[in-house]
N, C-alpha and C positions, 0 to 999 in steps of 0.2 A: 687719793686710790681712790677708784674704779669698783664701782658695784658688781659682786658676784651675781653673775649671772643662776636662775631658778634652775632648778631641774624640775623635768616635767610631770613628777609623783607631784611638787611645791606648787606649780602652776594648777595642774587638777585638782588639788586639796583645796586650794583659793577660788576655782571657779565654781566649788560646789560649794563651799562656802560663803559666798557672796551670795544677800540676798536679791530676788526677780526683783527686777528693778523694767518696768515697762517704757521708761523713755531710754534707759540704756540700748534696751533690744530694739529704739525703731532706728536707731544709730547704723549709717549703712556699711561703717567699720564694722558693727558687730551683726550683721545678718550677712557680707561677703567672706568673714574670717576662716567658715569652715569652707568655702568651696576654694579659697585661696590657700587653705593649707593641702586640702586634696589633690590641689593642681601641683604643688610644691613636691609632693609624692610623688606624684606618678610621674613628674617629670625630673626627678633628681638625675646631674649628670648631661644632662640636654645641653645645646647651646644657649645662650644667654636670650641672643633675639626669639628663639623659640618660646621661650619660658618667659620671656617680656611681654609678646603676644597673646599667649593664655592669659595671662591674668590681668593683663588690659580688658581681655574680651568677660572676664569673671567682674573684673570691675561695670561695667559697660551694661552688663547682660542685668545687673544691681541696680541700677539707674545714676549711677557715676560716673565723675569726668575722673580717668586717671591721670595721676601726675608721672609723667615722664623718668623723671629725675630717680621718684622712688622705685618703679620698675625697674630700672637698671640697676638701681643697686642690690634691690628684692632677687631679682635674678641673676647674678654673679653667683649669689647665694647658692641657689638651687643648683647652679651650672658644678657649685664646688660640692655639691652632694647636701646641703644644710639645709633643712625646712626652716624659714623665720617667722614659721605661724606655727608651730607646735610648741 
């Protein structure tokens, strides 16, 4: 049996209740998450190639190396109107 996805409210409550962790805040994934969520909101429904390019640019801008397979998967979700970062 699969895990039931959390609602946006549950995710926000967990974020607020989680104590600040300086080590976690230094992780690239934590630093770039708000930017990726904004890109996904802005580009919902756009072609996956365009979305993947924008997501990759955001990761590179934050100092990371994009994973092309992950970008394709995430871009397909954004093309379908979902925001996998929300």
